[in-house]
C-alpha positions, 0 to 999 in steps of 0.5 A: 388154122393152128392146126394147119400151122402145127401140121405145116411147121411139124413137116418142115421139121421132119424134111429137117430131120431127114436132110440132117440124116442124109447130109451125116450119112454122106459125110461119114461115106466120104469119111470112110473112103478117105481113111480107107485111101489113106490107111492104104497108102500108108501100108503100102512100102513107100506109100506108092502104088505100084504100076500106076502108069495108064501107058501099061494098061493095054486097054487105056493105052491103045495106041502104044504111047510112051510112059509120061513118067520114064518114056517107055513104051508098053513093050519096054516095060520088062526091062524098066528099072524105075520102082513105080513100074514093078 
């Protein structure tokens, strides 16, 4: 009976160790992702990503809707003066 309690407590201990390892790996990977995005924003001029408007992408804008930021249609982006569309 005493050996069974030892085995059960050892199994619980092992499960806790595996959970902690998985939790730490998850936190590290999420931290690396956040750090990577932060470095990309920091490295970009003015912290802005160029061409982030979904209206520029013909795969996302199949109907040819106007941009919510500047109001131009996808055909009018060549003469758009907004810095985020360059």
